[in-house]
N, C-alpha and C positions, 0 to 999 in steps of 0.2 A: 525519447519516448514522448508520446502525446496521447490525448484522449482518443479512444477507439482501439488502441493497441492491445494485443493480448500479451499478458505477462505471467511469469512464475517467479517465486522467490529464489534468491541466490542460495539461501539456507532457510530452514524452518524458522519462522519468526512470529511475533505477536502483532496483530493489527488492532486498531481501536476505532470506535465510532465517534470519537471526539478528536477534531483536528489539532486542538491545543490542550492536551491533557495536563492537569496539574495534580499535585499530591492530594488535594481535596476534591477534585472533580475529574476523576479518571475516565468515567464512562464505562461502557462495556468493552470487552476485548475477547479475542479468540486467537487460536493458533492458525497460521497460514502454512500449511504443509507443503513439502517439496513437489508433490504431484498435482497440486491444485492450480488450475488456470483461472486467471482473473482478467477483467477488462478495465483499463484505465478510463474513468468517467470524467475526472477533472484534475487539474493541478493547481497548486497554490504554494505560497511561501509562508513560513512561520519564522518570526524573529526570535532567535535564541541567543541571548547574551550579545546582542549587537550584530549577529550574523544571520543572513537569510538562509533558511534551510528549505529545500524543495520537498514538497509532500505530494503524494498522489492519493486521490480518492479512487478506490477500486470497487468493482462489483464482484463479489465473491459469494457464490451459493445464494444468489438472489438478495443479498444485503449489501449496503454501502459501508465501507471501512476506509480508514486512513492509514497510510504507511509512509515511511521515509523513501525517497526516490532511490536511495542506495540499496534498499532491500529487494528491489524488483529488477528483473531482466526481461528483455523481449523473448517471447516464445519463438524458437527457430521454426521456419516453415516445414522442415522435415522431422521435427521433434514430435514424438507420439507420447501420449500419456495414458 
């Protein structure tokens, strides 16, 4: 997956406006529902306990959000929503 790709979640999940949320600075969040299509805007990595974790910034309903790469899958060309 890369910027510009259309994606949907594998399962309903929560996305956040903060790429690196912590207990004290979580930022805003919202649910990303199964039938909502998003566009990947950027990708980045976050270091979690010595491991690089791939994150995607997505455009969802006109707002930018961050999610783990494992939460998203490519929208199939024949898939309708």
